[in-house]
C-alpha atoms as an extended CHARMM CRD file, in Angstrom:
* protein
*
       261  EXT
         1         1  MET       CA            117.0180000000      127.6250000000      104.7260000000  PROA      1               0.0000000000
         2         2  SER       CA            113.9330000000      125.8210000000      106.0430000000  PROA      2               0.0000000000
         3         3  ALA       CA            111.6360000000      128.3040000000      104.2650000000  PROA      3               0.0000000000
         4         4  GLU       CA            113.5690000000      127.7940000000      101.0480000000  PROA      4               0.0000000000
         5         5  LEU       CA            113.3690000000      124.0130000000      101.4590000000  PROA      5               0.0000000000
         6         6  LYS       CA            109.6360000000      124.2410000000      102.0390000000  PROA      6               0.0000000000
         7         7  GLU       CA            109.1180000000      126.0930000000       98.7530000000  PROA      7               0.0000000000
         8         8  GLN       CA            111.3090000000      123.6020000000       96.9360000000  PROA      8               0.0000000000
         9         9  LEU       CA            109.2210000000      120.7740000000       98.3640000000  PROA      9               0.0000000000
        10        10  ARG       CA            106.0060000000      122.5430000000       97.4040000000  PROA      10              0.0000000000
        11        11  ALA       CA            107.1990000000      122.6150000000       93.7870000000  PROA      11              0.0000000000
        12        12  THR       CA            108.2160000000      118.9570000000       93.9690000000  PROA      12              0.0000000000
        13        13  ALA       CA            104.8030000000      118.0110000000       95.3440000000  PROA      13              0.0000000000
        14        14  ALA       CA            103.1410000000      119.7410000000       92.4100000000  PROA      14              0.0000000000
        15        15  GLU       CA            105.3210000000      117.7560000000       90.0200000000  PROA      15              0.0000000000
        16        16  HSD       CA            103.9040000000      114.5830000000       91.5720000000  PROA      16              0.0000000000
        17        17  GLY       CA            100.3090000000      115.7150000000       91.1320000000  PROA      17              0.0000000000
        18        18  PHE       CA             99.6230000000      117.2880000000       94.5380000000  PROA      18              0.0000000000
        19        19  GLU       CA             98.0740000000      120.7190000000       94.1140000000  PROA      19              0.0000000000
        20        20  PHE       CA             97.4200000000      121.0940000000       97.8440000000  PROA      20              0.0000000000
        21        21  PHE       CA            100.4770000000      121.4420000000      100.0730000000  PROA      21              0.0000000000
        22        22  GLY       CA            100.9050000000      122.5280000000      103.6700000000  PROA      22              0.0000000000
        23        23  VAL       CA            102.9300000000      121.9170000000      106.8180000000  PROA      23              0.0000000000
        24        24  VAL       CA            101.8040000000      121.3930000000      110.4010000000  PROA      24              0.0000000000
        25        25  ASP       CA            103.8950000000      120.9810000000      113.5250000000  PROA      25              0.0000000000
        26        26  ALA       CA            104.0580000000      117.3150000000      114.5190000000  PROA      26              0.0000000000
        27        27  GLY       CA            103.4690000000      118.0910000000      118.1860000000  PROA      27              0.0000000000
        28        28  THR       CA            100.4160000000      120.1950000000      117.3920000000  PROA      28              0.0000000000
        29        29  LEU       CA             98.8810000000      117.4130000000      115.3010000000  PROA      29              0.0000000000
        30        30  ALA       CA             99.5970000000      114.9040000000      118.0780000000  PROA      30              0.0000000000
        31        31  GLU       CA             97.3320000000      116.8880000000      120.4000000000  PROA      31              0.0000000000
        32        32  VAL       CA             94.2970000000      116.5070000000      118.1220000000  PROA      32              0.0000000000
        33        33  PRO       CA             92.0790000000      113.5710000000      119.2180000000  PROA      33              0.0000000000
        34        34  PHE       CA             91.1150000000      111.0510000000      116.5870000000  PROA      34              0.0000000000
        35        35  PRO       CA             88.5000000000      108.3030000000      116.3220000000  PROA      35              0.0000000000
        36        36  PRO       CA             89.3180000000      104.9320000000      117.8840000000  PROA      36              0.0000000000
        37        37  ASN       CA             89.6720000000      101.7050000000      115.9170000000  PROA      37              0.0000000000
        38        38  ARG       CA             90.7900000000      103.4360000000      112.7190000000  PROA      38              0.0000000000
        39        39  CYS       CA             94.4810000000      102.4240000000      112.9140000000  PROA      39              0.0000000000
        40        40  LEU       CA             95.4430000000      106.0810000000      113.4450000000  PROA      40              0.0000000000
        41        41  ASP       CA             98.4630000000      107.2120000000      115.4380000000  PROA      41              0.0000000000
        42        42  VAL       CA            100.3560000000      110.3780000000      116.3340000000  PROA      42              0.0000000000
        43        43  PRO       CA            103.2800000000      111.4300000000      114.0610000000  PROA      43              0.0000000000
        44        44  SER       CA            105.9210000000      110.1310000000      116.4820000000  PROA      44              0.0000000000
        45        45  GLY       CA            104.3380000000      106.6950000000      116.1730000000  PROA      45              0.0000000000
        46        46  PHE       CA            105.6570000000      106.6010000000      112.6150000000  PROA      46              0.0000000000
        47        47  LEU       CA            108.8590000000      108.5930000000      113.1270000000  PROA      47              0.0000000000
        48        48  PRO       CA            110.1780000000      109.0300000000      116.6870000000  PROA      48              0.0000000000
        49        49  ASP       CA            112.0680000000      112.1900000000      115.7010000000  PROA      49              0.0000000000
        50        50  ALA       CA            109.0270000000      113.7570000000      114.0330000000  PROA      50              0.0000000000
        51        51  LYS       CA            109.1180000000      117.5550000000      113.8940000000  PROA      51              0.0000000000
        52        52  SER       CA            106.8560000000      118.4140000000      110.9520000000  PROA      52              0.0000000000
        53        53  VAL       CA            104.0790000000      116.7920000000      108.9700000000  PROA      53              0.0000000000
        54        54  ILE       CA            103.8140000000      117.6450000000      105.2880000000  PROA      54              0.0000000000
        55        55  VAL       CA            100.2380000000      117.1710000000      104.1150000000  PROA      55              0.0000000000
        56        56  MET       CA             99.4840000000      116.9700000000      100.3990000000  PROA      56              0.0000000000
        57        57  GLY       CA             96.1630000000      116.7210000000       98.6020000000  PROA      57              0.0000000000
        58        58  MET       CA             95.2050000000      115.4190000000       95.1880000000  PROA      58              0.0000000000
        59        59  HSD       CA             91.9910000000      116.0130000000       93.2850000000  PROA      59              0.0000000000
        60        60  ILE       CA             90.0040000000      112.7920000000       92.8110000000  PROA      60              0.0000000000
        61        61  TRP       CA             87.7900000000      113.2820000000       89.7800000000  PROA      61              0.0000000000
        62        62  ASP       CA             86.8500000000      109.7880000000       88.5800000000  PROA      62              0.0000000000
        63        63  VAL       CA             84.7630000000      107.1770000000       90.3480000000  PROA      63              0.0000000000
        64        64  MET       CA             87.3660000000      104.5030000000       89.6300000000  PROA      64              0.0000000000
        65        65  GLN       CA             89.8840000000      106.4060000000       91.7460000000  PROA      65              0.0000000000
        66        66  ASN       CA             87.6100000000      105.5300000000       94.6660000000  PROA      66              0.0000000000
        67        67  ALA       CA             87.6650000000      101.7990000000       93.9120000000  PROA      67              0.0000000000
        68        68  VAL       CA             88.1010000000       99.3830000000       96.8240000000  PROA      68              0.0000000000
        69        69  VAL       CA             88.8590000000       95.6520000000       96.8180000000  PROA      69              0.0000000000
        70        70  THR       CA             88.8650000000       93.6470000000      100.0500000000  PROA      70              0.0000000000
        71        71  SER       CA             89.1100000000       90.1340000000      101.3620000000  PROA      71              0.0000000000
        72        72  VAL       CA             87.3520000000       88.9560000000      104.5050000000  PROA      72              0.0000000000
        73        73  LEU       CA             88.8930000000       86.7840000000      107.1860000000  PROA      73              0.0000000000
        74        74  PRO       CA             87.0250000000       83.6130000000      108.1970000000  PROA      74              0.0000000000
        75        75  ASP       CA             85.8780000000       85.2260000000      111.4600000000  PROA      75              0.0000000000
        76        76  GLY       CA             84.4630000000       88.2330000000      109.6180000000  PROA      76              0.0000000000
        77        77  ALA       CA             86.9670000000       90.7220000000      111.0150000000  PROA      77              0.0000000000
        78        78  ILE       CA             87.4310000000       94.0810000000      109.3490000000  PROA      78              0.0000000000
        79        79  PRO       CA             90.4020000000       93.4840000000      107.0280000000  PROA      79              0.0000000000
        80        80  PHE       CA             92.6770000000       96.4750000000      107.6120000000  PROA      80              0.0000000000
        81        81  ASP       CA             96.3000000000       96.2330000000      106.5280000000  PROA      81              0.0000000000
        82        82  ASP       CA             97.5120000000       95.2700000000      110.0230000000  PROA      82              0.0000000000
        83        83  VAL       CA             95.2310000000       92.2200000000      110.2270000000  PROA      83              0.0000000000
        84        84  PRO       CA             97.3410000000       89.1510000000      109.3100000000  PROA      84              0.0000000000
        85        85  GLY       CA             96.2030000000       87.3610000000      106.1830000000  PROA      85              0.0000000000
        86        86  SER       CA             93.8300000000       90.0760000000      105.0280000000  PROA      86              0.0000000000
        87        87  GLN       CA             93.9210000000       92.3940000000      102.0430000000  PROA      87              0.0000000000
        88        88  TYR       CA             92.5120000000       95.8690000000      101.5980000000  PROA      88              0.0000000000
        89        89  TYR       CA             93.2040000000       97.8700000000       98.4720000000  PROA      89              0.0000000000
        90        90  ASN       CA             91.8720000000      101.3920000000       98.2310000000  PROA      90              0.0000000000
        91        91  MET       CA             92.7640000000      102.9870000000       94.9020000000  PROA      91              0.0000000000
        92        92  TYR       CA             93.2020000000      106.5730000000       96.0520000000  PROA      92              0.0000000000
        93        93  TYR       CA             95.3810000000      105.4320000000       98.9580000000  PROA      93              0.0000000000
        94        94  GLU       CA             97.5340000000      103.4850000000       96.5270000000  PROA      94              0.0000000000
        95        95  ILE       CA             97.7830000000      106.5010000000       94.1960000000  PROA      95              0.0000000000
        96        96  THR       CA             98.4870000000      109.1490000000       96.8070000000  PROA      96              0.0000000000
        97        97  GLU       CA            100.8980000000      107.0450000000       98.8620000000  PROA      97              0.0000000000
        98        98  ALA       CA            102.8820000000      105.8650000000       95.8410000000  PROA      98              0.0000000000
        99        99  ARG       CA            103.3060000000      109.4720000000       94.7230000000  PROA      99              0.0000000000
       100       100  ALA       CA            104.0660000000      110.5900000000       98.2700000000  PROA      100             0.0000000000
       101       101  HSD       CA            106.8540000000      108.0120000000       98.4800000000  PROA      101             0.0000000000
       102       102  ARG       CA            108.3640000000      109.4300000000       95.3060000000  PROA      102             0.0000000000
       103       103  PHE       CA            107.9880000000      112.9490000000       96.7070000000  PROA      103             0.0000000000
       104       104  ALA       CA            109.6630000000      111.8850000000       99.9680000000  PROA      104             0.0000000000
       105       105  GLU       CA            112.8880000000      111.1800000000       98.0480000000  PROA      105             0.0000000000
       106       106  ALA       CA            113.3650000000      114.9580000000       97.7980000000  PROA      106             0.0000000000
       107       107  VAL       CA            113.0480000000      115.3080000000      101.5820000000  PROA      107             0.0000000000
       108       108  ARG       CA            115.5980000000      112.5460000000      102.1480000000  PROA      108             0.0000000000
       109       109  GLU       CA            117.9500000000      114.0340000000       99.5700000000  PROA      109             0.0000000000
       110       110  ALA       CA            117.8570000000      117.2160000000      101.6420000000  PROA      110             0.0000000000
       111       111  GLY       CA            119.2130000000      115.1650000000      104.5490000000  PROA      111             0.0000000000
       112       112  HSD       CA            116.0550000000      114.3990000000      106.5060000000  PROA      112             0.0000000000
       113       113  LYS       CA            114.2110000000      111.2950000000      107.6640000000  PROA      113             0.0000000000
       114       114  THR       CA            110.7050000000      110.5760000000      106.4100000000  PROA      114             0.0000000000
       115       115  ALA       CA            107.7460000000      108.2990000000      107.0020000000  PROA      115             0.0000000000
       116       116  VAL       CA            104.9030000000      108.2250000000      104.4670000000  PROA      116             0.0000000000
       117       117  THR       CA            101.4690000000      107.3640000000      105.8300000000  PROA      117             0.0000000000
       118       118  HSD       CA             97.7600000000      108.0510000000      105.6720000000  PROA      118             0.0000000000
       119       119  PHE       CA             97.3730000000      106.7510000000      109.2360000000  PROA      119             0.0000000000
       120       120  VAL       CA             98.0610000000      110.0480000000      110.9440000000  PROA      120             0.0000000000
       121       121  HSD       CA             94.9800000000      112.2460000000      111.3210000000  PROA      121             0.0000000000
       122       122  ALA       CA             95.3070000000      113.5040000000      107.7450000000  PROA      122             0.0000000000
       123       123  LYS       CA             92.0530000000      115.4860000000      107.5930000000  PROA      123             0.0000000000
       124       124  ALA       CA             92.9680000000      117.3450000000      110.7680000000  PROA      124             0.0000000000
       125       125  ALA       CA             96.4620000000      117.8920000000      109.3820000000  PROA      125             0.0000000000
       126       126  ALA       CA             95.0020000000      119.4310000000      106.2290000000  PROA      126             0.0000000000
       127       127  THR       CA             92.8780000000      121.8060000000      108.3020000000  PROA      127             0.0000000000
       128       128  LEU       CA             95.7730000000      122.7670000000      110.5650000000  PROA      128             0.0000000000
       129       129  ALA       CA             97.8650000000      123.3930000000      107.4480000000  PROA      129             0.0000000000
       130       130  GLY       CA             95.2910000000      125.8670000000      106.1500000000  PROA      130             0.0000000000
       131       131  LEU       CA             93.9860000000      123.7590000000      103.2760000000  PROA      131             0.0000000000
       132       132  GLY       CA             90.3380000000      123.2130000000      104.1930000000  PROA      132             0.0000000000
       133       133  TRP       CA             87.5440000000      122.9440000000      106.7500000000  PROA      133             0.0000000000
       134       134  ILE       CA             86.2390000000      119.7830000000      108.3950000000  PROA      134             0.0000000000
       135       135  GLY       CA             82.7080000000      119.6090000000      107.0310000000  PROA      135             0.0000000000
       136       136  LYS       CA             79.5990000000      118.1270000000      108.5750000000  PROA      136             0.0000000000
       137       137  GLN       CA             80.3420000000      114.8070000000      106.8840000000  PROA      137             0.0000000000
       138       138  THR       CA             83.8290000000      114.9120000000      108.5700000000  PROA      138             0.0000000000
       139       139  LEU       CA             85.6960000000      115.2820000000      105.2680000000  PROA      139             0.0000000000
       140       140  CYS       CA             88.1810000000      118.0900000000      104.7330000000  PROA      140             0.0000000000
       141       141  VAL       CA             86.3180000000      120.5020000000      102.4480000000  PROA      141             0.0000000000
       142       142  THR       CA             88.5770000000      122.7180000000      100.3470000000  PROA      142             0.0000000000
       143       143  PRO       CA             87.4040000000      126.0780000000       98.9520000000  PROA      143             0.0000000000
       144       144  GLU       CA             88.6370000000      125.1240000000       95.4940000000  PROA      144             0.0000000000
       145       145  LEU       CA             87.3270000000      121.5700000000       95.0790000000  PROA      145             0.0000000000
       146       146  GLY       CA             85.1240000000      120.8870000000       98.0650000000  PROA      146             0.0000000000
       147       147  PRO       CA             85.5850000000      117.3900000000       99.5240000000  PROA      147             0.0000000000
       148       148  HSD       CA             86.8500000000      115.8700000000       96.2590000000  PROA      148             0.0000000000
       149       149  VAL       CA             90.4340000000      115.7650000000       97.5310000000  PROA      149             0.0000000000
       150       150  ARG       CA             92.3630000000      112.8850000000       99.0900000000  PROA      150             0.0000000000
       151       151  TRP       CA             95.3430000000      113.3240000000      101.3530000000  PROA      151             0.0000000000
       152       152  ALA       CA             98.7670000000      111.8400000000      102.0030000000  PROA      152             0.0000000000
       153       153  CYS       CA            101.1640000000      112.8140000000      104.7710000000  PROA      153             0.0000000000
       154       154  VAL       CA            104.9380000000      112.7440000000      105.0260000000  PROA      154             0.0000000000
       155       155  VAL       CA            106.2080000000      112.8330000000      108.5980000000  PROA      155             0.0000000000
       156       156  THR       CA            109.7450000000      114.2150000000      108.7920000000  PROA      156             0.0000000000
       157       157  ASP       CA            112.4120000000      115.3410000000      111.2450000000  PROA      157             0.0000000000
       158       158  ALA       CA            112.8790000000      118.5160000000      109.1940000000  PROA      158             0.0000000000
       159       159  VAL       CA            111.7820000000      121.6750000000      110.9740000000  PROA      159             0.0000000000
       160       160  LEU       CA            109.7130000000      123.5030000000      108.3720000000  PROA      160             0.0000000000
       161       161  PRO       CA            107.6700000000      126.7140000000      108.6550000000  PROA      161             0.0000000000
       162       162  CYS       CA            104.1150000000      125.8000000000      109.5990000000  PROA      162             0.0000000000
       163       163  ASP       CA            101.0230000000      127.1770000000      107.9150000000  PROA      163             0.0000000000
       164       164  GLU       CA             98.1830000000      128.9270000000      109.6770000000  PROA      164             0.0000000000
       165       165  PRO       CA             95.0930000000      126.7900000000      110.4140000000  PROA      165             0.0000000000
       166       166  PHE       CA             92.0020000000      127.1400000000      108.2400000000  PROA      166             0.0000000000
       167       167  THR       CA             89.3480000000      128.9970000000      110.2190000000  PROA      167             0.0000000000
       168       168  GLU       CA             86.5760000000      129.9080000000      107.7450000000  PROA      168             0.0000000000
       169       169  ASP       CA             83.3840000000      127.9200000000      108.2860000000  PROA      169             0.0000000000
       170       170  LEU       CA             82.6640000000      126.8010000000      104.7370000000  PROA      170             0.0000000000
       171       171  CYS       CA             79.5250000000      124.8910000000      105.7340000000  PROA      171             0.0000000000
       172       172  GLY       CA             77.5780000000      127.5310000000      107.6190000000  PROA      172             0.0000000000
       173       173  GLU       CA             73.9440000000      126.4540000000      107.8880000000  PROA      173             0.0000000000
       174       174  CYS       CA             74.1790000000      124.0500000000      104.9330000000  PROA      174             0.0000000000
       175       175  GLU       CA             73.3130000000      120.4220000000      105.7250000000  PROA      175             0.0000000000
       176       176  LEU       CA             72.9170000000      119.0150000000      102.2300000000  PROA      176             0.0000000000
       177       177  CYS       CA             75.3260000000      116.1790000000      103.0110000000  PROA      177             0.0000000000
       178       178  VAL       CA             73.3120000000      115.2680000000      106.1130000000  PROA      178             0.0000000000
       179       179  ALA       CA             70.0640000000      115.1950000000      104.1430000000  PROA      179             0.0000000000
       180       180  ALA       CA             71.5780000000      113.2800000000      101.2230000000  PROA      180             0.0000000000
       181       181  CYS       CA             72.8700000000      110.3110000000      103.2320000000  PROA      181             0.0000000000
       182       182  PRO       CA             70.3940000000      107.4640000000      102.5340000000  PROA      182             0.0000000000
       183       183  THR       CA             71.2070000000      105.6790000000      105.8070000000  PROA      183             0.0000000000
       184       184  GLN       CA             71.1600000000      108.8320000000      107.9690000000  PROA      184             0.0000000000
       185       185  ALA       CA             74.6840000000      108.0920000000      109.1240000000  PROA      185             0.0000000000
       186       186  ILE       CA             75.6690000000      111.7650000000      109.4940000000  PROA      186             0.0000000000
       187       187  ILE       CA             74.5610000000      113.4340000000      112.7210000000  PROA      187             0.0000000000
       188       188  PRO       CA             73.1890000000      116.9640000000      112.0490000000  PROA      188             0.0000000000
       189       189  GLY       CA             75.2670000000      119.9460000000      113.1160000000  PROA      189             0.0000000000
       190       190  PRO       CA             78.9230000000      120.9400000000      112.7800000000  PROA      190             0.0000000000
       191       191  SER       CA             81.7750000000      118.5100000000      113.2800000000  PROA      191             0.0000000000
       192       192  GLN       CA             83.6660000000      120.8770000000      115.5490000000  PROA      192             0.0000000000
       193       193  GLY       CA             83.1830000000      120.0560000000      119.2130000000  PROA      193             0.0000000000
       194       194  VAL       CA             81.8660000000      116.5360000000      118.5710000000  PROA      194             0.0000000000
       195       195  GLU       CA             83.7370000000      113.5960000000      120.0780000000  PROA      195             0.0000000000
       196       196  PRO       CA             85.8580000000      111.9230000000      117.3860000000  PROA      196             0.0000000000
       197       197  GLY       CA             84.0400000000      109.0160000000      115.8160000000  PROA      197             0.0000000000
       198       198  LYS       CA             80.5880000000      110.2190000000      116.9330000000  PROA      198             0.0000000000
       199       199  LYS       CA             79.6950000000      112.5770000000      114.0680000000  PROA      199             0.0000000000
       200       200  VAL       CA             79.2380000000      109.7650000000      111.5400000000  PROA      200             0.0000000000
       201       201  ASP       CA             77.7680000000      106.4600000000      112.6790000000  PROA      201             0.0000000000
       202       202  PHE       CA             80.3580000000      103.8910000000      111.5660000000  PROA      202             0.0000000000
       203       203  TRP       CA             77.7860000000      101.1000000000      111.3860000000  PROA      203             0.0000000000
       204       204  LYS       CA             75.3330000000      103.1450000000      109.3190000000  PROA      204             0.0000000000
       205       205  CYS       CA             77.8980000000      104.6920000000      106.9770000000  PROA      205             0.0000000000
       206       206  ILE       CA             77.9760000000      102.9280000000      103.6230000000  PROA      206             0.0000000000
       207       207  VAL       CA             81.7540000000      103.2650000000      103.1630000000  PROA      207             0.0000000000
       208       208  PRO       CA             82.8770000000      100.8160000000      105.9090000000  PROA      208             0.0000000000
       209       209  GLN       CA             80.4210000000       98.1890000000      104.7440000000  PROA      209             0.0000000000
       210       210  GLU       CA             82.7860000000       96.8290000000      102.1030000000  PROA      210             0.0000000000
       211       211  MET       CA             85.0560000000       95.7650000000      104.9540000000  PROA      211             0.0000000000
       212       212  LEU       CA             82.4280000000       93.6190000000      106.6390000000  PROA      212             0.0000000000
       213       213  ALA       CA             81.8510000000       89.9350000000      106.0230000000  PROA      213             0.0000000000
       214       214  GLU       CA             78.1140000000       90.5480000000      105.7220000000  PROA      214             0.0000000000
       215       215  PRO       CA             77.4940000000       94.0940000000      104.4350000000  PROA      215             0.0000000000
       216       216  ASN       CA             74.0540000000       95.4650000000      105.1380000000  PROA      216             0.0000000000
       217       217  LYS       CA             71.3530000000       96.1060000000      102.5610000000  PROA      217             0.0000000000
       218       218  ALA       CA             72.2010000000       99.7990000000      102.3550000000  PROA      218             0.0000000000
       219       219  TRP       CA             75.6880000000       98.9140000000      101.1630000000  PROA      219             0.0000000000
       220       220  GLU       CA             74.3390000000       96.4840000000       98.6030000000  PROA      220             0.0000000000
       221       221  LYS       CA             71.9510000000       99.1120000000       97.2670000000  PROA      221             0.0000000000
       222       222  TRP       CA             74.1440000000      102.2170000000       97.2310000000  PROA      222             0.0000000000
       223       223  ALA       CA             77.7450000000      101.1160000000       96.6740000000  PROA      223             0.0000000000
       224       224  GLY       CA             78.9530000000      100.5650000000       93.1420000000  PROA      224             0.0000000000
       225       225  HSD       CA             79.7800000000       96.8900000000       92.6080000000  PROA      225             0.0000000000
       226       226  TYR       CA             82.4570000000       95.6610000000       90.2270000000  PROA      226             0.0000000000
       227       227  SER       CA             82.8910000000       92.1500000000       91.6880000000  PROA      227             0.0000000000
       228       228  PRO       CA             81.8640000000       90.2240000000       94.8330000000  PROA      228             0.0000000000
       229       229  ARG       CA             84.4100000000       92.1220000000       96.9530000000  PROA      229             0.0000000000
       230       230  GLY       CA             85.1250000000       95.0760000000       94.6770000000  PROA      230             0.0000000000
       231       231  SER       CA             83.2470000000       98.3560000000       94.6900000000  PROA      231             0.0000000000
       232       232  HSD       CA             83.7590000000      102.0820000000       94.8220000000  PROA      232             0.0000000000
       233       233  GLU       CA             83.3280000000      104.0340000000       98.0080000000  PROA      233             0.0000000000
       234       234  CYS       CA             80.0020000000      105.7630000000       98.4520000000  PROA      234             0.0000000000
       235       235  LEU       CA             80.2450000000      109.3350000000       97.1240000000  PROA      235             0.0000000000
       236       236  ILE       CA             76.7640000000      110.5940000000       98.0040000000  PROA      236             0.0000000000
       237       237  CYS       CA             77.8160000000      113.0870000000      100.6810000000  PROA      237             0.0000000000
       238       238  LEU       CA             80.7010000000      114.3150000000       98.5080000000  PROA      238             0.0000000000
       239       239  ASP       CA             78.4860000000      114.9070000000       95.5140000000  PROA      239             0.0000000000
       240       240  ALA       CA             75.8950000000      116.6950000000       97.6750000000  PROA      240             0.0000000000
       241       241  CYS       CA             78.4120000000      119.3150000000       98.8130000000  PROA      241             0.0000000000
       242       242  PRO       CA             78.0980000000      122.5750000000       96.8250000000  PROA      242             0.0000000000
       243       243  ILE       CA             81.5740000000      123.8570000000       97.7780000000  PROA      243             0.0000000000
       244       244  GLY       CA             83.9240000000      123.6230000000       94.8020000000  PROA      244             0.0000000000
       245       245  ARG       CA             81.3170000000      121.7200000000       92.7790000000  PROA      245             0.0000000000
       246       246  GLU       CA             81.5510000000      123.9300000000       89.7020000000  PROA      246             0.0000000000
       247       247  GLU       CA             85.3250000000      123.5470000000       89.4030000000  PROA      247             0.0000000000
       248       248  HSD       CA             85.1740000000      119.8210000000       90.1840000000  PROA      248             0.0000000000
       249       249  GLU       CA             82.5450000000      119.2150000000       87.5100000000  PROA      249             0.0000000000
       250       250  ARG       CA             84.4230000000      121.4010000000       85.0210000000  PROA      250             0.0000000000
       251       251  ARG       CA             87.5050000000      119.2430000000       85.4820000000  PROA      251             0.0000000000
       252       252  VAL       CA             85.4980000000      116.0380000000       85.2310000000  PROA      252             0.0000000000
       253       253  ARG       CA             84.1970000000      117.1780000000       81.8440000000  PROA      253             0.0000000000
       254       254  ALA       CA             87.6240000000      118.3140000000       80.7020000000  PROA      254             0.0000000000
       255       255  TYR       CA             89.4110000000      115.1470000000       81.8060000000  PROA      255             0.0000000000
       256       256  THR       CA             86.8770000000      112.6690000000       80.4640000000  PROA      256             0.0000000000
       257       257  THR       CA             85.7690000000      114.2100000000       77.1700000000  PROA      257             0.0000000000
       258       258  ARG       CA             87.1080000000      112.2520000000       74.2320000000  PROA      258             0.0000000000
       259       259  PRO       CA             88.4200000000      114.3630000000       71.3810000000  PROA      259             0.0000000000
       260       260  THR       CA             86.2730000000      114.2910000000       68.2840000000  PROA      260             0.0000000000
       261       261  ALA       CA             87.6950000000      112.9040000000       65.0630000000  PROA      261             0.0000000000
């Protein structure tokens, strides 16, 4: 029955726009260390009875899907969702979580509890579920679309068949993402075996800069600005990755080409 339910859920996920779908044991994911100060937690932190984590990925093909709007507290604190009085809106989180909540209805209708979150170690979950490889820029790189995929997780008390971990090193000797980073935030070498949080220098990386009261000059130069506190996340290391580039660019052309009269 659990295998049948898993396949039913896979089909439901596809209906909600998730073309990547896998399952990892909640206890196995809990054993994977994650970077500090990122608001991450183990699956049981979101659902005490957690048995499985369903991880789903969606292709992100347009720069506006990476839009971010933030507000800054008077003391300049990083405005994550759990900081009182702050606001942080990340478009792909809003998209993937909203769709994951709708997907989770099917899990609950099957008689199981759920918790939808992107605050478990989603990239590790995707790798453990056989969907991709943690690249040198610490993103989960898929064979089909490279790093141009964003993830949402549904923690559940359902016991579902788990997928085999992804073991193929998609990066090999390639370090194009390392070379492309204009602030040299990515430490050369593979991500595997590096202490969580040490592979990419948080204070050099352009992405976190939109959360700071006084972003550095690199952020001002490289991030796409829409308003004083609105931008899109830096995509330089994603665009540098050759894995899945052809299919990603094909879809970008197909999705954004206006029909001729």
